[in-house]
Structure formats: C-alpha cells, structure tokens
N, CA, C and O atoms as a MOPAC input file, in Angstrom:
PM7 MOZYME 1SCF
protein

 N    119.29100 1    97.40600 1    90.15100 1
 C    118.66600 1    98.46400 1    89.97200 1
 C    117.22900 1    98.79300 1    90.65600 1
 O    116.26100 1    98.05200 1    90.47700 1
 N    117.17000 1    99.99500 1    91.47300 1
 C    115.91700 1   100.26900 1    92.06400 1
 C    114.75900 1   100.57300 1    90.86200 1
 O    115.02300 1   100.90200 1    89.70500 1
 N    113.72800 1   100.42300 1    91.30100 1
 C    112.37200 1   100.44300 1    90.31700 1
 C    111.72500 1   101.83500 1    91.18500 1
 O    111.89600 1   102.22400 1    92.34000 1
 N    110.91700 1   102.35900 1    90.04500 1
 C    110.19300 1   103.47700 1    90.74200 1
 C    108.67500 1   103.31600 1    89.77400 1
 O    108.83400 1   103.14400 1    88.56500 1
 N    107.45200 1   103.36500 1    90.23800 1
 C    106.26700 1   103.45100 1    89.50800 1
 C    105.60400 1   104.92400 1    89.87500 1
 O    105.34900 1   105.34500 1    91.00300 1
 N    105.44100 1   105.44400 1    88.88200 1
 C    104.93500 1   106.76100 1    88.91700 1
 C    103.21200 1   106.80100 1    88.33100 1
 O    102.79500 1   106.40000 1    87.24500 1
 N    102.57300 1   107.31600 1    89.26300 1
 C    101.22900 1   107.27100 1    88.82000 1
 C    100.97800 1   108.59900 1    88.25400 1
 O    101.21800 1   109.56000 1    88.98500 1
 N    100.46700 1   108.84100 1    86.89500 1
 C    100.33900 1   110.21200 1    86.31800 1
 C    101.75600 1   110.52800 1    86.06800 1
 O    102.28400 1   111.28300 1    86.88400 1
 N    102.37600 1   110.14500 1    85.21700 1
 C    103.92500 1   110.39200 1    84.65000 1
 C    103.71800 1   111.35800 1    83.97200 1
 O    104.45200 1   112.32900 1    84.15400 1
 N    102.62500 1   111.43900 1    82.93000 1
 C    102.61100 1   112.54000 1    81.90900 1
 C    102.19100 1   113.65200 1    82.46900 1
 O    102.12100 1   114.60200 1    81.68800 1
 N    101.89400 1   113.85200 1    83.53900 1
 C    101.36900 1   115.24300 1    83.98100 1
 C    102.62600 1   115.84900 1    84.09900 1
 O    103.64600 1   115.26200 1    83.73700 1
 N    102.63900 1   117.26200 1    84.69700 1
 C    103.96600 1   118.09700 1    84.99900 1
 C    104.76000 1   117.51200 1    86.18000 1
 O    105.95200 1   117.25000 1    86.02000 1
 N    104.19600 1   117.31200 1    87.27000 1
 C    104.68600 1   116.83600 1    88.36500 1
 C    105.29100 1   115.49600 1    88.41400 1
 O    106.29500 1   115.13200 1    89.02600 1
 N    104.35600 1   114.71500 1    87.52300 1
 C    105.19700 1   113.34000 1    87.37400 1
 C    106.39700 1   113.36900 1    86.61600 1
 O    107.38500 1   112.83900 1    87.12500 1
 N    106.51400 1   113.98500 1    85.28800 1
 C    107.28000 1   113.75500 1    84.49300 1
 C    108.69800 1   114.64800 1    85.38700 1
 O    109.87000 1   114.28800 1    85.27900 1
 N    108.43300 1   115.32400 1    85.87000 1
 C    109.65200 1   116.02500 1    86.96300 1
 C    110.13300 1   114.99700 1    87.66700 1
 O    111.35400 1   114.84500 1    87.63300 1
 N    109.35300 1   114.09300 1    88.43300 1
 C    109.60500 1   113.17800 1    89.22900 1
 C    110.32100 1   112.12200 1    88.45200 1
 O    111.17300 1   111.47100 1    89.05700 1
 N    110.14000 1   111.91700 1    87.45400 1
 C    110.42600 1   110.85400 1    86.40300 1
 C    111.94400 1   110.90700 1    86.33000 1
 O    112.69500 1   109.98400 1    86.64500 1
 N    112.33500 1   112.22900 1    85.82900 1
 C    113.59100 1   113.00400 1    85.35900 1
 C    114.39600 1   112.89800 1    86.64300 1
 O    115.55000 1   112.46900 1    86.61500 1
 N    113.68100 1   113.36200 1    88.00900 1
 C    114.68500 1   113.06900 1    89.08700 1
 C    115.30900 1   111.66100 1    89.28600 1
 O    116.52600 1   111.47800 1    89.30700 1
 N    114.43200 1   110.73500 1    89.42300 1
 C    114.53600 1   109.30200 1    89.55100 1
 C    115.55700 1   108.61000 1    88.51800 1
 O    116.44400 1   107.79100 1    88.75500 1
 N    115.15800 1   109.19400 1    87.29100 1
 C    116.38000 1   108.74300 1    86.11800 1
 C    117.68400 1   109.12200 1    86.29600 1
 O    118.64200 1   108.43600 1    85.93800 1
 N    117.77300 1   110.39300 1    86.94200 1
 C    119.14700 1   110.77700 1    87.26500 1
 C    119.60400 1   110.35000 1    88.34900 1
 O    120.77700 1   110.57000 1    88.65000 1
 N    118.85300 1   109.72100 1    89.07300 1
 C    119.44000 1   108.83900 1    90.42000 1
 C    119.60600 1   107.14000 1    90.24800 1
 O    119.68900 1   106.22300 1    91.06500 1
 N    119.61000 1   107.20100 1    88.92500 1
 C    119.68300 1   105.51800 1    88.26700 1
 C    118.82900 1   104.69700 1    88.41000 1
 O    119.10200 1   103.50200 1    88.29200 1
 N    117.37600 1   105.19500 1    88.74800 1
 C    116.12300 1   104.26500 1    89.03200 1
 C    115.73100 1   103.54300 1    87.38300 1
 O    116.07800 1   104.07300 1    86.32800 1
 N    115.06800 1   102.44500 1    87.46800 1
 C    114.24300 1   102.26300 1    86.28200 1
 C    112.72800 1   102.71000 1    86.68100 1
 O    112.14900 1   102.33000 1    87.69900 1
 N    112.13600 1   103.67600 1    85.59400 1
 C    110.85200 1   104.26000 1    85.81100 1
 C    110.10600 1   103.78500 1    85.11600 1
 O    110.37100 1   103.67400 1    83.91900 1
 N    108.67300 1   103.25400 1    85.75500 1
 C    107.50000 1   102.83900 1    84.88900 1
 C    106.38000 1   104.14600 1    85.10700 1
 O    105.97300 1   104.52200 1    86.20600 1
 N    106.06400 1   104.62600 1    84.01900 1
 C    104.96500 1   105.58800 1    84.48500 1
 C    103.63900 1   105.25300 1    84.15300 1
 O    103.65200 1   104.46100 1    83.21000 1
 N    102.31900 1   105.56500 1    84.59000 1
 C    101.34600 1   105.19700 1    83.98700 1
 C    100.19500 1   106.39700 1    83.94600 1
 O    100.08000 1   107.39500 1    84.65800 1
 N     99.46000 1   105.95900 1    82.93700 1
 C     98.57200 1   106.98900 1    82.63400 1
 C     97.26500 1   106.18200 1    82.59700 1
 O     97.31300 1   104.95700 1    82.70600 1
 N     96.07200 1   106.84400 1    82.44400 1
 C     94.61300 1   106.04100 1    81.94600 1
 C     94.92000 1   105.58000 1    80.94200 1
 O     94.94600 1   104.35200 1    81.02500 1
 N     95.17700 1   105.94700 1    80.00000 1
 C     95.69900 1   105.58900 1    78.41100 1
 C     96.79700 1   105.58900 1    77.87000 1
 O     96.95400 1   106.30500 1    76.88100 1
 N     97.80100 1   104.83600 1    78.33200 1
 C     98.95400 1   105.10400 1    77.82500 1
 C     99.45800 1   105.44600 1    76.51600 1
 O    100.35600 1   106.21700 1    76.17700 1
 N     98.43800 1   104.46600 1    75.64900 1
 C     98.81600 1   104.56300 1    74.23500 1
 C     98.18800 1   105.79500 1    73.68500 1
 O     98.75200 1   106.33500 1    72.73300 1
 N     97.19000 1   106.26300 1    74.12000 1
 C     96.35300 1   107.53000 1    73.46700 1
 C     96.87600 1   108.95600 1    74.21100 1
 O     96.49300 1   110.07400 1    73.86500 1
 N     97.74500 1   108.70800 1    75.20700 1
 C     98.28700 1   110.14600 1    76.04800 1
 C     99.23600 1   110.95300 1    75.29700 1
 O    100.15800 1   110.51400 1    74.60900 1
 N     99.00000 1   111.88800 1    75.44500 1
 C    100.16400 1   112.77600 1    74.31100 1
 C    101.21300 1   112.82700 1    75.79200 1
 O    100.86500 1   113.02400 1    76.95600 1
 N    102.35800 1   112.61500 1    75.32500 1
 C    103.45800 1   112.25100 1    76.12500 1
 C    104.18600 1   113.58500 1    76.24100 1
 O    105.35900 1   113.52900 1    76.61000 1
 N    103.66700 1   114.74700 1    75.98500 1
 C    104.38100 1   115.98900 1    75.85100 1
 C    105.31500 1   116.59900 1    76.80900 1
 O    106.14700 1   117.41100 1    76.40500 1
 N    105.22000 1   116.18000 1    78.37900 1
 C    105.76800 1   116.99500 1    79.35200 1
 C    107.48300 1   115.82800 1    79.28800 1
 O    108.64000 1   116.20800 1    79.47100 1
 N    107.01300 1   114.51200 1    78.98800 1
 C    108.38900 1   113.61600 1    78.89700 1
 C    108.92400 1   113.81100 1    77.96300 1
 O    110.12400 1   113.54100 1    78.01300 1
 N    108.38800 1   114.36700 1    76.62000 1
 C    109.30300 1   114.71800 1    75.43100 1
 C    110.13600 1   115.77500 1    75.78600 1
 O    111.36100 1   115.78400 1    75.66500 1
 N    109.22500 1   116.93400 1    76.35900 1
 C    109.92200 1   118.41500 1    76.41300 1
 C    111.17700 1   117.95000 1    77.59400 1
 O    112.11100 1   118.74700 1    77.49800 1
 N    111.35700 1   117.20500 1    78.34000 1
 C    112.01800 1   116.95800 1    79.37000 1
 C    113.20400 1   116.25800 1    78.66200 1
 O    114.35900 1   116.46200 1    79.03700 1
 N    112.82300 1   115.19900 1    77.34900 1
 C    113.62800 1   114.29400 1    76.58700 1
 C    114.06100 1   112.99200 1    77.40000 1
 O    115.15700 1   112.43200 1    77.42800 1
 N    112.96500 1   112.70400 1    78.00100 1
 C    113.05100 1   111.29500 1    78.81700 1
 C    111.98900 1   110.26000 1    78.20900 1
 O    111.91600 1   109.11600 1    78.65800 1
 N    111.16600 1   110.71300 1    77.16400 1
 C    110.17100 1   109.76200 1    76.81500 1
 C    110.70600 1   108.31300 1    76.69000 1
 O    110.07900 1   107.39500 1    77.21900 1
 N    111.96800 1   108.06200 1    75.93500 1
 C    112.07500 1   106.80300 1    75.74300 1
 C    112.70500 1   106.28000 1    76.92000 1
 O    112.96900 1   105.08500 1    76.78100 1
 N    113.10700 1   106.85200 1    78.25800 1
 C    113.77200 1   106.19700 1    79.16300 1
 C    112.51000 1   105.78100 1    80.23700 1
 O    112.86400 1   105.24800 1    81.28900 1
 N    111.47500 1   105.94000 1    80.07900 1
 C    110.12900 1   105.84300 1    80.69100 1
 C    109.20200 1   104.87700 1    80.30500 1
 O    108.49900 1   105.05700 1    79.31100 1
 N    109.12800 1   103.88000 1    80.98200 1
 C    108.24700 1   102.54300 1    80.48300 1
 C    106.66000 1   103.33400 1    80.83400 1
 O    106.44100 1   103.90400 1    81.90300 1
 N    105.67500 1   103.22800 1    79.73200 1
 C    104.43400 1   103.64200 1    79.95500 1
 C    103.48900 1   102.49700 1    80.09500 1
 O    103.64200 1   101.54600 1    79.32700 1
 N    102.75900 1   102.47500 1    80.76900 1
 C    101.81000 1   101.66600 1    81.10400 1
 C    100.06500 1   102.24000 1    81.22900 1
 O     99.86600 1   103.35400 1    81.71400 1
 N     99.16500 1   101.58900 1    80.86700 1
 C     97.90100 1   101.93400 1    80.98100 1
 C     97.37000 1   101.38200 1    82.37500 1
 O     97.35800 1   100.20300 1    82.72800 1
 N     96.95400 1   102.44300 1    83.05800 1
 C     96.36000 1   102.01200 1    84.31700 1
 C     95.49300 1   103.12900 1    85.07100 1
 O     95.83200 1   104.31000 1    85.15700 1
 N     94.23800 1   102.53500 1    85.64400 1
 C     93.56900 1   103.32300 1    86.42000 1
 C     93.37000 1   102.88100 1    87.81500 1
 O     93.20500 1   101.72800 1    88.21300 1
 N     93.41800 1   104.13700 1    88.59600 1
 C     93.44300 1   103.70600 1    90.04700 1
 C     92.33000 1   103.29100 1    90.44300 1
 O     92.26100 1   102.57800 1    91.44500 1
 N     90.91100 1   103.76000 1    89.52600 1
 C     90.07300 1   102.89500 1    90.53000 1
 C     89.54700 1   101.35500 1    89.74300 1
 O     88.42000 1   100.89100 1    89.91600 1
 N     90.36300 1   100.85800 1    89.07200 1
 C     90.51400 1    99.70800 1    88.68400 1
 C     91.52900 1    98.83200 1    89.05800 1
 O     92.65500 1    98.73700 1    88.56900 1
 N     90.90800 1    98.05000 1    90.18800 1
 C     91.86800 1    97.14500 1    90.69800 1
 C     92.62100 1    96.12800 1    90.04100 1
 O     93.73600 1    95.80000 1    90.44500 1
 N     92.05100 1    95.59600 1    89.01700 1
 C     92.89200 1    94.53700 1    88.23800 1
 C     94.11600 1    95.42800 1    87.25300 1
 O     95.25500 1    95.01500 1    87.03500 1
 N     93.69900 1    96.35600 1    86.89700 1
 C     94.77500 1    97.05800 1    86.18600 1
 C     96.16100 1    97.63200 1    87.28200 1
 O     97.38300 1    97.73300 1    87.17000 1
 N     95.42800 1    97.83100 1    88.03300 1
 C     96.80900 1    98.35100 1    89.19000 1
 C     97.48900 1    97.20600 1    89.76100 1
 O     98.66600 1    97.31100 1    90.10800 1
 N     96.66600 1    95.81900 1    89.92200 1
 C     97.59900 1    94.65400 1    90.02400 1
 C     98.18800 1    94.28000 1    89.02600 1
 O     99.34900 1    93.87200 1    89.07200 1
 N     97.63200 1    94.33900 1    88.16200 1
 C     98.16900 1    93.98200 1    86.57300 1
 C     99.64000 1    94.89700 1    86.50300 1
 O    100.57500 1    94.15700 1    86.19700 1
 N     99.95700 1    95.98600 1    86.66400 1
 C    100.87700 1    96.84500 1    86.68700 1
 C    101.90600 1    96.64500 1    87.45500 1
 O    103.07000 1    96.62700 1    87.05500 1
 N    101.38800 1    96.41300 1    89.08300 1
 C    102.42300 1    96.09600 1    89.96500 1
 C    103.20600 1    94.83800 1    89.64100 1
 O    104.43200 1    94.74900 1    89.57300 1
 N    102.28200 1    93.85000 1    89.44400 1
 C    103.06900 1    92.36500 1    89.04200 1
 C    103.47900 1    92.59700 1    87.96100 1
 O    104.35900 1    91.73700 1    87.92400 1
 N    103.54500 1    93.13700 1    86.94300 1
 C    104.47300 1    92.97800 1    85.66900 1
 C    105.92900 1    93.71300 1    86.20200 1
 O    107.05900 1    93.24800 1    86.05600 1
 N    105.60900 1    94.81100 1    86.76800 1
 C    106.84800 1    95.88500 1    87.11800 1
 C    107.76100 1    95.41200 1    88.29400 1
 O    108.98700 1    95.38900 1    88.40200 1
 N    106.86500 1    95.08200 1    89.04700 1
 C    107.43000 1    94.58900 1    90.50900 1
 C    108.45700 1    95.69600 1    91.04100 1
 O    109.66100 1    95.51500 1    91.22100 1
 N    107.65800 1    97.01600 1    91.28000 1
 C    108.89600 1    98.25500 1    91.91600 1
 C    108.94800 1    97.74800 1    93.31400 1
 O    109.67700 1    98.29400 1    94.14200 1

C-alpha cells in the first residue's frame, strides 16, 4: 500500500488532500503541531477522521520531523 505524509492535515487544503489520497487507497498520516489538542474539525466534516493517523510534528524541530518520518516511513 502506498503511504502519504501530509504536513498540516488539519487545515482545509490538507484535509481535502487526505480525502483524495484515501480515495486512491493511500495510507495517510497527517501532522499537526499538537495533534492531541488540535481541533480536527475539517477531517471530521469530511468524514475521514478515523482513516487518518495523526501525529504531532513541528517543522522547525528536526527531531520531531525525523521521528515521524522514521515511524511512518512514507
């Protein structure tokens, strides 16, 4: 199965991209600066919240980027 990592998946564009990739049978991992506290409103509205794995990642923190890429291996 193909995998995709979407930075900013909780935003409007990221949520629509996640929906598109899920429809093409991708495994989708979305990131947000704080995935546990982030309102997943856009993912919920599109009905894909349970299909997207959410991880916390800050693009300006090298360790968090490496950690997510290593665990998910897109």
